[in-house]
N, C-alpha and C positions, 0 to 999 in steps of 0.2 A: 943459578940459572933460570930465569923463568919467563919464557918466551910469552907473550901477548899474543892470544889468538884472535881476540876480536875486542872493540869499544863498542860499549851500547849505553848512551848519555854518559852518567857520571862512573857506570861500572866498568871495570877491566875485568875480562876473561881472560885467563892465563891456566899453565900448568906447569909444575916444576919439572924441568928434563932432566932431573936424573932419579926423581922419587921413584918410579916406576923399574928401573933397571933390576933389582933385586927380587920387589916384592911382586910382579905382575898385577898388580890391583887391576879391576874392573875400570873402565873408562870413564876419568870423572876429570871435572873441570873446577877451579877456584875463580870466585867471583868477588871483588873487593870493590872497595871504595875508601877514597882518601888516599893517603900517603904511609905507608908502612911505617909504624915509628912517630906519627904524629898524632895527637888528640883526633877521635872520632873516626880514626881508620876501623874498616871493619873486613873481615874474609868471612866466606862460605865455599865450602867442598860440595859438588853436587854430581850425583850420578849421573852419566848419559843415558842409564838405560837401554832399550825402553822398558819399563818406563823412567822419566826422570824425575829422581828423588835425592830427598837430602841425605849425606853424608854428613856433614856437620855444619851447625846451624854459625858458627862462631860467635859474633856478638849481635846480630842481624834478630831484630824480632820477628813476629808470625809475618806479619803483613810485609815487611821488608824482605825476607825470605820468599814469600810467595813470589813477589816482583823477581827475585834473582831466578826463582825456577821457570818462570814464565817467559825469561829473557831467553835461558839453557833452552828449551823446549820449541822456540820458535827458531832456534838458530842451531839444533842438535844435530841435523845431517852435517853442516858445516864443520861443528866441531868435533865430530865424530871422525871426522874424514882427518883433519889435522891429528888428531891424538893417534890416529893408524899411521899416518905418515910420519909422526915422531916415534912410536913405539909398534914396529913392523913383525914382533915376535908374537906367536900365540898365544891366547890366554888362558 
């Protein structure tokens, strides 16, 4: 399951609800464009930081990744709060 945290324009920002159960990774989100399994789908992982940073750029070009990171930075507090609600265990 991958609940959507926020939509901004053509981008969907989400987390995988089970991915952090065993690994306790630092907070991060997935930013996707398009429909998974269809041509043109792109997905990147971005650390919430601070500072916001690239975890995995997926198929995004640098310019597109910079746009993803800008969107995450602008919404970082909200995304961090939603991460903490979903994964309340200490990291």
